[in-house]
SERO-4910 file (N, C-alpha, C, O; in steps of 0.05 Angstrom, whole numbers):
BEGIN
 pado doro    nc1    nc2    nc3   cac1   cac2   cac3    cc1    cc2    cc3    oc1    oc2    oc3
  Met    A   -289      2  -1169   -274    -13  -1189   -245     -4  -1190   -227    -21  -1192
  Lys    A   -240     22  -1188   -213     33  -1189   -197     23  -1165   -173     16  -1168
  Leu    A   -210     22  -1142   -196     13  -1118   -188    -16  -1121   -165    -23  -1114
  Leu    A   -206    -33  -1131   -199    -61  -1136   -176    -63  -1156   -158    -80  -1152
  Leu    A   -177    -47  -1177   -155    -47  -1197   -129    -39  -1184   -108    -51  -1191
  Asp    A   -129    -19  -1166   -105    -10  -1153    -92    -32  -1136    -68    -34  -1134
  Phe    A   -109    -48  -1123    -99    -69  -1105    -97    -96  -1118    -89   -115  -1105
  Phe    A   -104    -98  -1143   -103   -123  -1158    -76   -138  -1156    -76   -161  -1149
  Pro    A    -54   -124  -1161    -28   -139  -1160    -21   -149  -1132    -11   -171  -1128
  Ile    A    -27   -132  -1111    -19   -140  -1084    -37   -163  -1074    -28   -180  -1059
  Ile    A    -63   -163  -1081    -80   -184  -1073    -72   -211  -1087    -71   -232  -1074
  Leu    A    -66   -209  -1112    -56   -233  -1126    -29   -243  -1115    -25   -267  -1112
  Phe    A    -12   -224  -1108     14   -231  -1095      9   -247  -1070     21   -267  -1065
  Phe    A    -10   -236  -1053    -16   -249  -1028    -27   -277  -1032    -17   -296  -1019
  Val    A    -46   -280  -1050    -58   -307  -1055    -37   -326  -1066    -35   -349  -1057
  Ala    A    -21   -317  -1085      0   -334  -1096     21   -342  -1075     30   -365  -1075
  Phe    A     28   -323  -1058     47   -329  -1037     36   -351  -1018     50   -370  -1012
  Lys    A     11   -348  -1010      0   -367   -991     -3   -395  -1004     -3   -415   -991
  Thr    A     -6   -395  -1031    -10   -420  -1045     16   -433  -1054     20   -457  -1051
  Trp    A     34   -417  -1066     58   -428  -1079     85   -417  -1069    106   -428  -1076
  Gly    A     85   -397  -1053    110   -386  -1043    119   -360  -1055    105   -349  -1073
  Ile    A    141   -350  -1046    150   -323  -1053    158   -319  -1082    153   -298  -1093
  Tyr    A    170   -339  -1094    179   -335  -1122    157   -335  -1142    156   -319  -1160
  Val    A    138   -353  -1138    114   -353  -1156     98   -327  -1151     89   -315  -1170
  Ala    A     96   -320  -1126     81   -295  -1119     94   -271  -1132     80   -253  -1141
  Thr    A    120   -270  -1132    135   -248  -1145    129   -247  -1175    124   -226  -1186
  Ala    A    130   -270  -1188    124   -271  -1217     95   -263  -1222     90   -249  -1241
  Val    A     77   -271  -1205     49   -264  -1207     46   -233  -1204     30   -221  -1219
  Ala    A     60   -222  -1185     58   -192  -1180     68   -177  -1205     57   -157  -1213
  Ile    A     90   -187  -1217    100   -174  -1241     80   -175  -1263     73   -155  -1276
  Ala    A     69   -199  -1268     50   -203  -1289     24   -187  -1284     13   -175  -1302
  Ala    A     15   -187  -1259    -10   -173  -1252     -6   -142  -1257    -24   -129  -1265
  Thr    A     17   -132  -1250     23   -104  -1254     24    -97  -1283     14    -76  -1292
  Ile    A     36   -114  -1299     37   -110  -1328      8   -110  -1340      1    -93  -1356
  Val    A     -8   -129  -1331    -36   -131  -1340    -51   -105  -1331    -67    -94  -1347
  Gln    A    -47    -97  -1307    -60    -73  -1296    -53    -48  -1313    -71    -33  -1321
  Ile    A    -28    -44  -1319    -19    -21  -1335    -30    -23  -1364    -39     -4  -1375
  Ala    A    -29    -47  -1375    -40    -51  -1402    -70    -45  -1403    -79    -32  -1422
  Tyr    A    -84    -54  -1383   -113    -49  -1382   -118    -19  -1380   -134     -8  -1395
  Leu    A   -104     -5  -1363   -108     24  -1360   -101     38  -1386   -115     57  -1394
  His    A    -79     30  -1399    -71     43  -1423    -92     39  -1446    -99     58  -1459
  Phe    A   -101     15  -1449   -120      9  -1471   -148     18  -1465   -164     25  -1483
  Arg    A   -156     17  -1440   -183     24  -1432   -186     55  -1430   -207     66  -1439
  His    A   -167     68  -1418   -169     97  -1412   -150    114  -1429   -152    138  -1429
  Gly    A   -131    101  -1442   -112    116  -1458    -91    131  -1442    -75    146  -1453
  Lys    A    -92    128  -1416    -73    143  -1398    -65    126  -1374    -82    112  -1362
  Val    A    -40    127  -1368    -30    114  -1344    -15    136  -1328      2    150  -1339
  Glu    A    -22    137  -1302    -10    158  -1285     20    152  -1282     29    129  -1282
  Pro    A     36    174  -1278     65    170  -1274     72    151  -1251     91    136  -1252
  Met    A     57    153  -1229     62    135  -1206     58    106  -1213     71     88  -1202
  Gln    A     39    101  -1231     34     73  -1239     57     63  -1256     64     39  -1254
  Trp    A     67     80  -1273     91     72  -1289    115     67  -1271    130     48  -1274
  Leu    A    118     84  -1250    140     81  -1231    137     54  -1216    156     39  -1213
  Ser    A    112     49  -1208    107     23  -1194    114     -1  -1211    125    -20  -1202
  Leu    A    106      1  -1237    113    -21  -1256    143    -24  -1258    153    -47  -1257
  Gly    A    158     -2  -1261    187     -4  -1263    199    -16  -1238    218    -32  -1240
  Val    A    190     -8  -1214    201    -18  -1189    195    -48  -1186    212    -63  -1178
  Ile    A    170    -57  -1192    164    -85  -1189    179   -102  -1209    188   -124  -1203
  Val    A    182    -93  -1234    197   -108  -1254    227   -110  -1245    239   -131  -1247
  Leu    A    238    -87  -1236    266    -87  -1228    271   -105  -1203    288   -122  -1204
  Phe    A    256   -100  -1182    261   -114  -1157    250   -143  -1158    262   -161  -1146
  Gly    A    227   -146  -1171    216   -173  -1174    234   -190  -1192    239   -213  -1187
  Gly    A    244   -178  -1214    262   -192  -1232    288   -200  -1218    298   -222  -1221
  Ala    A    298   -182  -1201    323   -188  -1186    317   -211  -1166    335   -228  -1162
  Thr    A    294   -211  -1154    286   -232  -1136    286   -259  -1150    297   -279  -1140
  Leu    A    275   -260  -1174    273   -285  -1189    300   -294  -1200    307   -317  -1199
  Leu    A    316   -275  -1210    342   -282  -1221    361   -291  -1200    376   -311  -1203
  Ala    A    362   -277  -1177    380   -284  -1156    369   -305  -1137    384   -315  -1120
  Gln    A    343   -312  -1140    330   -330  -1121    335   -321  -1092    341   -336  -1075
  Ser    A    330   -294  -1088    333   -282  -1062    309   -264  -1057    304   -245  -1072
  Glu    A    295   -270  -1035    271   -254  -1029    278   -226  -1018    260   -210  -1015
  Thr    A    303   -221  -1013    311   -194  -1003    302   -172  -1022    293   -151  -1013
  Phe    A    305   -176  -1048    298   -155  -1067    268   -148  -1066    262   -124  -1066
  Ile    A    251   -168  -1066    222   -162  -1066    214   -149  -1039    195   -133  -1038
  Lys    A    228   -155  -1018    222   -142   -992    230   -113   -992    218    -97   -977
  Trp    A    249   -106  -1009    258    -77  -1011    239    -61  -1029    238    -37  -1027
  Lys    A    224    -75  -1046    207    -61  -1066    188    -41  -1054    188    -18  -1063
  Pro    A    172    -48  -1033    154    -27  -1022    169     -3  -1010    161     20  -1013
  Thr    A    192     -9   -997    207     13   -986    217     32  -1008    215     57  -1005
  Val    A    228     21  -1029    238     38  -1051    215     54  -1062    218     78  -1068
  Leu    A    192     42  -1066    169     56  -1077    160     79  -1058    154    101  -1067
  Tyr    A    157     72  -1032    150     93  -1013    170    116  -1013    162    139  -1013
  Trp    A    196    109  -1013    216    130  -1012    217    146  -1038    223    170  -1037
  Leu    A    212    134  -1060    211    149  -1085    187    169  -1085    190    192  -1093
  Met    A    164    160  -1075    141    178  -1073    146    200  -1054    141    224  -1060
  Gly    A    156    194  -1030    162    214  -1010    184    233  -1020    183    257  -1016
  Gly    A    204    222  -1034    226    238  -1045    216    257  -1066    225    280  -1067
  Ala    A    197    248  -1083    185    265  -1103    171    289  -1090    173    312  -1099
  Leu    A    156    284  -1069    142    305  -1055    162    325  -1042    158    349  -1043
  Leu    A    183    314  -1031    204    330  -1018    218    348  -1038    221    372  -1034
  Val    A    227    336  -1060    242    350  -1081    223    371  -1094    231    393  -1099
  Gly    A    198    363  -1098    179    382  -1110    176    407  -1093    176    429  -1103
  Gln    A    174    403  -1066    170    425  -1048    196    442  -1045    195    467  -1047
  Leu    A    218    429  -1041    243    444  -1035    258    454  -1059    268    476  -1058
  Val    A    258    439  -1080    274    446  -1104    258    462  -1124    266    483  -1134
  Phe    A    234    451  -1131    218    463  -1152    196    482  -1141    183    496  -1156
  Arg    A    194    484  -1114    174    501  -1102    146    494  -1112    129    512  -1117
  Lys    A    141    468  -1116    115    459  -1126    105    438  -1106    119    419  -1098
  Asn    A     80    441  -1099     67    423  -1081     51    402  -1097     30    409  -1108
  Phe    A     62    378  -1099     49    358  -1116     23    348  -1105      6    340  -1120
  Ile    A     20    349  -1079     -6    341  -1067    -28    361  -1076    -50    353  -1083
  Gln    A    -21    387  -1075    -39    407  -1085    -45    404  -1115    -68    408  -1123
  Ser    A    -25    397  -1130    -29    392  -1159    -48    369  -1164    -65    371  -1182
  Leu    A    -47    349  -1147    -65    326  -1150    -93    331  -1140   -113    322  -1153
  Met    A    -96    346  -1118   -122    349  -1105   -134    377  -1108   -157    381  -1101
  Gly    A   -118    396  -1118   -127    424  -1118   -152    430  -1133   -167    448  -1126
  Ala    A   -158    414  -1153   -183    419  -1169   -208    410  -1153   -230    421  -1158
  Gln    A   -204    392  -1134   -227    383  -1118   -231    397  -1092   -253    399  -1081
  Val    A   -209    409  -1081   -210    420  -1054   -196    448  -1055   -174    450  -1066
  Asp    A   -209    467  -1042   -197    494  -1040   -187    497  -1011   -202    498   -992
  Leu    A   -160    499  -1008   -148    501   -982   -128    524   -982   -117    531  -1002
  Pro    A   -123    536   -958   -102    556   -956    -75    544   -960    -70    520   -956
  Ala    A    -56    560   -970    -29    551   -976    -15    536   -952     -3    516   -957
  Pro    A    -17    546   -927     -4    532   -905    -16    503   -901     -1    485   -893
  Val    A    -41    500   -906    -53    473   -903    -42    454   -925    -36    431   -919
  Trp    A    -40    464   -950    -28    448   -971      1    440   -964      9    418   -968
  Arg    A     16    459   -953     43    454   -945     45    433   -923     61    414   -925
  Asn    A     27    435   -903     27    415   -881     19    388   -892     30    367   -884
  Leu    A      1    387   -911     -8    362   -923     15    349   -938     20    325   -936
  Asn    A     30    365   -953     53    355   -968     74    344   -949     85    322   -954
  Trp    A     80    358   -927    100    348   -908     90    323   -894    105    305   -888
  Ala    A     64    322   -888     52    298   -875     55    273   -893     63    252   -883
  Trp    A     49    276   -919     52    254   -937     81    246   -940     88    222   -942
  Thr    A     99    266   -941    128    260   -943    137    244   -919    151    224   -922
  Ala    A    129    252   -895    136    238   -871    124    210   -870    137    191   -862
  Phe    A     99    208   -878     85    182   -879     99    162   -897    104    140   -889
  Phe    A    107    171   -921    121    153   -939    148    145   -928    157    122   -931
  Ala    A    162    164   -916    188    157   -904    185    137   -882    200    117   -880
  Ala    A    165    141   -864    160    123   -842    152     95   -852    160     75   -841
  Met    A    135     95   -872    126     69   -883    149     53   -895    150     29   -892
  Gly    A    167     67   -908    191     53   -919    208     41   -897    217     18   -899
  Val    A    212     56   -875    227     45   -852    212     22   -839    224      1   -833
  Leu    A    186     25   -835    170      4   -823    171    -21   -839    173    -43   -828
  Asn    A    169    -19   -866    170    -43   -883    197    -58   -879    197    -82   -876
  Leu    A    219    -43   -878    245    -56   -874    247    -69   -846    258    -90   -843
  Trp    A    236    -55   -827    236    -66   -799    222    -93   -798    232   -112   -787
  Val    A    198    -94   -810    182   -119   -810    197   -140   -827    198   -163   -820
  Ala    A    208   -132   -850    221   -151   -868    245   -164   -855    250   -188   -860
  Tyr    A    260   -149   -839    284   -160   -827    281   -171   -799    298   -185   -789
  Arg    A    259   -164   -786    255   -173   -758    236   -198   -757    236   -212   -736
  Phe    A    222   -203   -778    202   -224   -778    205   -242   -802    221   -236   -820
  Asp    A    192   -265   -802    194   -283   -824    178   -272   -849    163   -253   -846
  Thr    A    182   -285   -871    170   -276   -896    140   -277   -895    127   -259   -906
  Asp    A    128   -297   -883     99   -299   -881     88   -274   -866     68   -263   -874
  Thr    A    101   -267   -844     92   -243   -829     95   -218   -846     78   -201   -845
  Trp    A    117   -216   -861    121   -193   -878     99   -191   -899     89   -169   -904
  Val    A     92   -213   -912     71   -213   -932     45   -205   -920     30   -189   -932
  Asn    A     38   -215   -896     14   -207   -882     14   -177   -876     -6   -163   -880
  Phe    A     37   -167   -867     40   -138   -861     36   -122   -887     23   -101   -887
  Lys    A     49   -132   -909     47   -117   -934     19   -113   -943     12    -91   -952
  Leu    A      2   -133   -940    -26   -131   -948    -43   -116   -927    -54    -95   -932
  Phe    A    -43   -128   -903    -62   -117   -883    -51    -93   -868    -65    -73   -863
  Gly    A    -25    -94   -860    -14    -72   -845    -10    -47   -863    -17    -25   -855
  Gly    A      1    -52   -886      6    -29   -904    -20    -15   -913    -22      9   -912
  Ile    A    -39    -31   -921    -65    -19   -929    -79     -7   -905    -91     14   -907
  Gly    A    -78    -21   -883    -91    -10   -858    -79     16   -849    -94     35   -843
  Leu    A    -52     18   -850    -40     43   -842    -46     65   -862    -50     88   -854
  Met    A    -46     59   -888    -53     78   -908    -82     88   -904    -87    112   -905
  Leu    A   -100     70   -898   -128     78   -893   -130     96   -869   -144    116   -869
  Ala    A   -116     88   -847   -117    105   -823   -105    132   -828   -115    152   -818
  Phe    A    -84    134   -844    -72    160   -850    -91    177   -867    -93    201   -863
  Val    A   -104    164   -886   -123    179   -903   -147    189   -886   -156    212   -891
  Val    A   -157    173   -868   -178    182   -850   -169    205   -833   -183    225   -830
  Ala    A   -145    203   -821   -134    225   -805   -131    250   -822   -136    272   -813
  Gln    A   -122    247   -847   -119    269   -865   -146    282   -871   -149    306   -871
  Ala    A   -167    266   -875   -194    276   -880   -204    292   -856   -217    313   -860
  Leu    A   -199    282   -832   -207    297   -808   -193    323   -807   -205    344   -800
  Tyr    A   -167    324   -812   -152    348   -812   -163    368   -834   -167    391   -828
  Leu    A   -168    357   -858   -177    374   -879   -205    385   -874   -212    407   -882
  Ser    A   -222    370   -860   -249    378   -855   -250    404   -839   -270    419   -840
  Arg    A   -230    409   -823   -228    434   -808   -222    458   -825   -226    481   -818
  His    A   -211    453   -849   -200    475   -866   -216    478   -892   -212    498   -906
  Ile    A   -233    460   -899   -247    462   -924   -269    483   -920   -284    484   -901
  Lys    A   -270    501   -940   -289    523   -939   -317    512   -946   -320    495   -964
  Asp    A   -337    522   -932   -364    514   -937   -373    523   -964   -367    546   -972
  Gly    A   -386    506   -980   -394    514  -1007   -418    532  -1008   -425    542  -1029
  Asp    A   -431    538   -985   -454    555   -984   -446    584   -985   -433    594   -966
  Pro    A   -453    599  -1007   -445    627  -1009   -461    645   -991   -453    669   -988
  Thr    A   -482    636   -978   -499    653   -961   -486    655   -934   -479    635   -921
  Pro    A   -481    680   -925   -470    683   -898   -488    671   -877   -513    672   -880
  Lys    A   -477    660   -856   -492    646   -835   -511    665   -820   -533    656   -813
  Asp    A   -503    690   -816   -520    708   -801   -541    721   -818   -557    737   -808
  Ala    A   -542    716   -845   -562    728   -862   -586    710   -867   -601    714   -887
  Gln    A   -590    690   -850   -613    672   -854   -639    686   -846   -638    703   -827
  Pro    A   -661    680   -859   -687    693   -853   -698    687   -826   -719    696   -818
***
């Protein structure tokens, strides 16, 4: 359910774009994100900071798209969001000496400090690359191709990155069995 809720605005954006075009799709994405945040707030009493950031970015860039009647702004929205997330990880690591990936996942997974650091750098690089890739597709291809990439390419690359991350982490996660392997009867 949470996964569907997370992708709710982008799926509605995609459907609205295919049906009515970029401007209606942009308005739908803004409305869907507002509904998503309102639902989370009233249902769970808490909205994550990244979700607030996403709402701010879609309202700002979507609003600019609608006011200026220029699809350029909405095409920049994913890049800005990726770069803000990557920038937060970078600033956290370099300025505050805080690993935000570890802060998010540390309660679920016990990993050595170098692995957390590598994970933080990998996510930082991934977000930077996704921002560049979004702009490359936005400016090299037509809007229909960009929208398809936004849904299928962006989600597909994120899924591939998470799977690669899981494979990397599986080598470093400590076994939960407290019995030494050589002490078996």
